[in-house]
C-alpha positions in Angstrom: 0.0 0.3 -0.2 2.7 2.5 0.7 4.8 1.5 -2.3 1.4 2.3 -5.0 0.5 5.0 -3.2 3.7 6.3 -3.5 4.8 5.4 -6.8 1.1 7.3 -7.7 2.4 10.1 -5.8 5.2 10.4 -7.7 3.3 10.7 -11.1 1.2 13.4 -10.2 2.5 17.3 -10.9 2.0 20.2 -8.0 -1.1 21.9 -9.2 -3.3 18.6 -9.1 -2.5 17.5 -12.6 -1.6 14.0 -13.3 1.7 13.4 -15.1 1.9 10.4 -17.6 5.1 9.4 -19.5 5.2 10.3 -23.6 2.3 12.7 -22.8 3.2 15.7 -24.4 4.9 14.5 -27.5 1.5 13.0 -28.6 0.5 16.6 -28.3 2.6 18.3 -30.2 2.3 15.7 -33.5 -1.7 15.9 -33.1 -1.0 19.6 -33.2 1.1 19.7 -36.4 -1.8 16.9 -38.0 -4.1 19.3 -37.5 -1.9 22.7 -38.8 -1.0 20.7 -41.5 -4.1 19.5 -43.4 -5.7 23.3 -43.8 -2.1 23.9 -45.4 -2.9 21.5 -47.6 -5.4 22.3 -48.4 -5.1 25.8 -49.6 -1.8 24.7 -51.9 -3.2 22.4 -54.0 -6.8 24.6 -54.2 -4.1 27.2 -55.8 -1.8 25.0 -58.0 -4.8 23.8 -58.9 -7.1 26.3 -60.1 -11.6 25.6 -60.2 -13.6 25.5 -62.3 -15.0 29.2 -60.8 -11.9 30.9 -61.9 -11.5 29.2 -65.2 -15.0 30.3 -66.3 -13.6 34.2 -64.4 -10.7 33.9 -67.1 -12.3 32.9 -69.9 -14.9 36.7 -69.4 -12.2 38.2 -69.4 -10.5 36.6 -71.9 -13.9 37.6 -74.9 -13.7 41.0 -73.6 -10.9 41.2 -73.9 -11.1 40.2 -77.7 -13.9 41.9 -78.6 -12.8 45.1 -77.8 -9.3 44.2 -79.9 -11.3 43.0 -82.9 -15.2 44.0 -83.2 -15.0 47.3 -81.4 -11.2 47.7 -82.5 -12.0 47.7 -86.1 -14.7 50.0 -85.9 -12.3 52.7 -83.8 -10.3 52.3 -86.6 -13.1 53.0 -89.4 -14.4 56.6 -87.8 -10.4 57.7 -87.3 -10.5 57.1 -91.3 -12.9 58.8 -91.7 -12.0 61.4 -89.5 -9.2 62.3 -91.5 -10.3 61.5 -94.5 -13.0 64.7 -93.6 -9.8 66.5 -92.5 -8.3 66.3 -95.8 -11.6 67.2 -97.0 -12.2 71.0 -95.6 -8.1 71.3 -95.7 -7.7 70.5 -99.3 -11.3 71.5 -101.4 -13.7 73.5 -98.5 -10.6 75.6 -96.9 -7.2 75.0 -98.5 -4.9 76.5 -96.4 -3.3 77.7 -98.4 -5.1 80.0 -99.5 -6.5 80.8 -96.3 -2.6 81.6 -95.3 -2.7 84.2 -98.3 -5.7 85.8 -97.5 -3.9 86.3 -93.7 -1.3 87.4 -95.6 -2.6 90.0 -97.3 -5.2 91.1 -94.3 -1.6 91.4 -92.3 0.2 92.9 -95.1 -2.3 95.7 -94.9 -2.9 96.6 -91.5 1.0 97.0 -91.8 1.4 99.7 -94.3 -2.5 101.4 -94.2 -3.0 101.7 -90.8 -0.9 104.0 -89.7 -1.2 106.7 -92.8 -5.4 106.0 -91.5 -4.9 106.7 -87.5 -2.9 110.0 -88.7 -6.4 111.5 -91.1 -8.4 110.6 -88.3 -6.6 112.0 -85.8 -5.8 115.4 -87.6 -5.3 118.5 -85.4 -5.4 121.5 -87.7 -5.7 124.2 -85.2 -5.5 128.1 -87.1 -6.3 130.2 -83.9 -4.0 132.8 -82.9 -5.6 134.9 -80.3 -5.2 132.8 -76.6 -9.2 132.9 -76.3 -10.1 131.6 -79.3 -6.9 128.9 -79.3 -8.3 127.7 -76.1 -11.9 126.8 -77.8 -9.7 125.3 -80.8 -7.7 123.2 -78.2 -11.8 121.7 -76.2 -12.8 121.3 -79.6 -9.4 119.2 -80.5 -10.0 117.3 -77.8 -12.1 114.4 -78.0 -14.0 114.2 -74.7 -17.5 114.7 -74.3 -16.3 115.3 -70.9 -15.0 118.4 -71.8 -18.7 120.0 -73.0 -19.0 122.1 -69.4 -15.4 124.4 -70.9 -17.3 124.4 -74.4 -20.0 126.5 -73.0 -18.1 128.8 -70.8 -15.0 128.7 -73.6 -18.4 130.4 -75.9 -19.4 132.3 -74.3 -16.3 133.9 -73.8 -15.6 134.1 -78.0 -19.3 135.0 -79.3 -19.9 136.8 -76.1 -23.8 136.5 -74.2 -26.8 138.5 -74.7 -27.4 142.0 -74.2 -28.9 143.2 -71.3 -32.5 143.7 -71.4 -32.5 147.3 -72.2 -29.6 147.1 -74.5 -31.2 145.4 -77.2 -34.6 145.1 -78.7 -36.7 141.6 -77.0 -36.9 140.6 -81.3 -32.7 140.5 -81.0 -32.4 139.4 -77.4 -34.7 136.0 -78.7 -32.6 135.7 -81.6 -29.9 135.3 -80.3 -30.3 133.5 -78.1 -31.5 130.3 -80.4 -28.3 131.3 -82.8 -26.1 130.4 -79.6 -28.7 127.7 -78.7 -27.9 125.8 -81.5 -24.3 126.8 -82.3 -23.2 125.3 -78.8 -25.7 122.4 -79.5 -24.1 121.5 -83.2 -20.3 122.0 -81.8 -21.1 119.9 -78.7 -22.6 117.1 -81.5 -19.5 117.1 -82.9 -17.0 116.5 -80.3 -19.8 113.7 -78.6 -19.0 112.4 -82.3 -15.2 112.5 -82.4 -15.6 111.0 -79.0 -17.8 107.8 -81.3 -15.4 107.5 -84.0 -12.6 107.4 -81.6 -14.7 104.1 -80.0 -16.2 103.1 -83.6 -11.5 103.1 -85.1 -11.1 100.6 -82.1 -13.2 98.0 -83.1 -12.6 98.6 -87.2 -8.9 97.6 -85.0 -9.9 94.8 -83.5 -11.6 93.3 -85.9 -9.2 93.5 -88.4 -6.6 92.4 -86.3 -9.3 88.7 -85.3 -9.5 88.8 -89.2 -5.3 88.4 -89.8 -5.7 85.5 -86.9 -8.8 83.6 -88.1 -9.7 80.2 -88.6 -12.3 78.9 -91.5 -15.4 78.7 -90.7 -15.2 82.2 -88.5 -15.9 84.7 -91.3 -19.9 84.0 -90.0 -18.7 85.4 -86.7 -16.7 88.4 -87.9 -19.0 89.0 -90.2 -22.1 90.0 -87.5 -19.7 91.8 -85.3 -19.1 94.1 -88.9 -22.9 94.9 -88.7 -23.3 95.1 -85.2 -20.5 97.8 -85.6 -21.7 98.9 -89.2 -25.6 99.9 -87.1 -23.2 102.1 -84.2 -22.3 103.5 -87.0 -24.8 104.4 -88.4 -25.8 105.8 -85.3 -23.6 108.2 -85.0 -23.6 109.7 -88.7 -28.0 110.0 -87.9 -26.5 111.6 -84.6 -24.6 113.8 -86.7 -27.5 114.8 -89.4 -29.4 115.6 -87.3 -27.6 118.1 -85.9 -26.8 119.3 -88.9 -30.5 119.6 -90.1 -31.3 121.1 -86.6 -28.2 124.4 -87.2 -29.9 124.7 -91.2 -33.3 124.5 -89.7 -32.1 128.0 -87.3 -30.5 129.0 -90.2 -33.7 129.7 -92.1 -35.6 130.9 -88.8 -33.5 133.8 -88.6 -33.2 134.4 -92.1 -37.0 134.5 -92.6 -37.1 136.9 -89.1 -34.9 139.4 -90.9 -37.3 139.3 -93.9 -40.6 140.0 -91.9 -38.1 142.8 -90.0 -37.4 144.2 -92.7 -40.9 143.6 -93.9 -42.6 144.8 -90.8 -39.9 148.1 -91.3 -40.7 148.9 -94.8 -44.3 148.7 -93.9 -43.8 151.6 -91.5 -42.1 153.2 -93.9 -44.7 153.2 -96.7 -47.3 154.9 -93.3 -44.7 157.8 -92.8 -44.9 158.6 -96.5 -48.3 158.6 -96.9 -48.9 160.7 -93.9 -46.5 163.3 -95.0 -47.9 163.5 -98.4 -51.6 163.8 -97.4 -51.0 166.5 -95.3 
């Protein structure tokens, strides 16, 4: 009994768990078996593709074949048609040589005539010799509408103001006031028209520059811009013609007033002569 108890005590661990010889090696062997089995299965799955993987590769192969054969042929045809259309436009519709020739003509015209035309349009010919008329002439040639108040003051300085009430007859004062108003109005209109002329010329120069660098097919757009600029120019011309007509109408009315006054004076003289003879 004592020997048996000793052997059983010798076979027990300190924590009370029984210890058997050869149990640790058996446990490690089982652990390696459990790990080796899934690893071999995964390796076999990778080395031998399944049907699903083979089917996916077949689908990609079909897609690549469709892109290269069917769609590739269609894209080649589209590229050929595009090249043919480009050659048609460059050789028949808008020949590149003629387009470059037109551009060169416009550029040569700009270089040859723009400077001289600018000098003509901006030419100033001062003729006054006295200080006050020179000031008025400078204002008239300023081409700035902001100089209108200075123009009105200089006009009064050079042409004088309407006389006082007792210095002239009422009819003469009215006629002088009307003539001054028409004269100032026409001068102000010319000053504004000169400034508008500069705007039109700048627009024309810009259009010439666009023509020199234009591409085939842009002619309708440039033509539309030219029509708009032409309408502006026509508007300025109508404004100037209206001012000229007003000035001419004022001159005719002034001449008619003189005729009326002569007629009145003639009637008064006839009355005096008749009265004198009747006595």
